[in-house]
Structure formats: C-alpha cells, structure tokens
C-alpha positions in Angstrom: 211.7 72.7 46.6 208.4 70.5 48.0 208.7 68.9 51.5 207.0 65.8 51.3 205.5 64.1 54.7 205.2 60.6 53.5 202.6 58.0 56.0 203.0 54.2 55.9 199.6 52.9 57.5 200.2 51.1 61.1 197.3 49.5 61.5 196.3 45.6 61.6 195.9 44.7 58.2 198.6 46.3 56.4 201.2 45.3 59.4 199.6 41.8 58.4 199.9 42.8 54.8 203.8 43.7 55.5 203.7 47.6 55.9 206.5 47.6 59.3 208.3 46.1 56.8 207.4 49.4 53.4 208.4 52.0 56.3 211.6 50.6 56.1 212.1 50.7 53.3 211.3 53.6 53.1 213.3 55.0 56.1 216.0 53.7 54.2 216.0 54.5 50.6 215.6 58.0 51.8 218.3 57.6 54.6 220.5 56.4 51.0 219.3 59.5 48.8 220.2 61.9 51.7 216.3 63.0 51.8 215.1 62.9 55.5 215.4 66.7 55.5 213.1 67.0 52.1 210.7 64.2 53.1 209.1 63.2 56.7 208.1 60.0 57.0 205.3 59.4 59.9 203.2 55.4 60.5 199.6 56.7 60.1 197.0 55.0 61.6 194.1 53.0 59.7 193.0 54.8 56.7 189.7 52.4 56.2 191.5 50.8 52.8 192.3 47.7 55.3 191.5 45.0 51.8 194.1 47.0 49.5 197.2 48.0 52.0 199.4 47.9 52.8 198.5 51.3 52.2 201.1 54.7 51.7 200.0 58.4 51.8 202.3 61.0 50.7 201.1 64.9 51.1 203.4 67.7 50.1 204.3 70.5 52.7 202.3 73.3 52.1 202.3 75.3 54.7 200.0 74.4 55.7 199.2 75.0 60.0 198.8 71.1 61.7 196.6 71.1 64.0 196.7 68.1 66.5 193.7 66.7 66.2 192.8 66.6 62.4 192.5 63.5 60.6 194.9 64.1 58.2 197.0 60.6 59.4 193.9 58.6 58.9 192.1 59.4 56.1 192.8 60.9 53.4 191.7 64.9 52.5 191.3 65.4 48.9 194.0 67.9 49.3 196.1 69.1 46.4 199.2 67.4 46.4 198.3 63.9 48.3 199.2 60.6 47.0 197.5 57.8 48.1 199.7 54.0 47.1 198.3 50.7 47.7 199.7 47.5 47.8 202.6 48.7 48.8 206.1 46.9 49.0 209.4 47.0 49.8 210.6 47.6 46.1 207.5 49.8 45.0 208.5 51.7 48.4 212.0 52.6 47.3 210.8 53.3 43.5 208.4 56.2 45.3 210.7 56.9 46.9 213.2 57.7 44.3 210.7 59.2 41.8 208.0 60.8 43.7 210.1 62.4 46.1 213.4 62.3 44.9 212.3 64.1 41.9 208.7 65.6 42.4 207.7 62.6 40.2 204.3 60.5 41.7 204.3 57.1 40.1 200.9 57.0 38.4 201.3 52.5 37.8 200.8 52.5 41.8 198.2 55.0 42.9 195.4 53.7 45.0 191.9 53.7 43.6 189.6 53.7 47.3 186.6 54.6 44.8 187.0 51.6 43.0 186.1 48.2 44.7 187.8 44.7 43.9 
C-alpha cells in the first residue's frame, strides 16, 4: 500500500488565500476516510508560487531517509511520485484526498504548473 506525505503551504500569501481551511479540510477528510495511517499531513513553508496558492504538495513516501535540513517542505524536489496542486480550496482538497490518497489516482486537472506564467 502506498503511503503519502501531504503538505499544505503556510506562507503568508497562501494563508491569506485560505490555506488554513484547506489544511483543515485535508485533516477532516483524512479522518473521515480513516486514512491517517496512510497519509501524514504537514504544514509546509513557502514553495515560491504565492500567486498560485493555496499550494499543496503530495509525495509518495518511498522509504527515503529524511534529512532534517532538507528543503522538501518548502520547494518542489522533482522526485518521482511528487504532485503539486495549486489554487486549492477545501472542496478541491476533499476530492484530492478521496482520489489521490484513497484511490492512488492523482487529480490531473488540479495540478499546478509553476513553469507557466499566469
């Protein structure tokens, strides 16, 4: 069974755009679906895509040794199994938990595209 690490940005722009409610929706949906052992929820730092927030990054846990000084909670690492979601809302977060976390099916139409200008 796949395991995930879900990080919701807590930077000031994302917070002002509703990331606290996105994180609460993730926590509530993980609990309602009994997925807490399958997915750890974190509040990540700023990913640098403030204009696209609230931002959420989900990574498959692969057994990679965790470096406490790693930049992974505040930048995209380009790792296999890493998915970046932008412009998140509580409703979108519930869908991501239901499909990506519970069914292992990332929600492609909600992916963020940081390399594209808005």
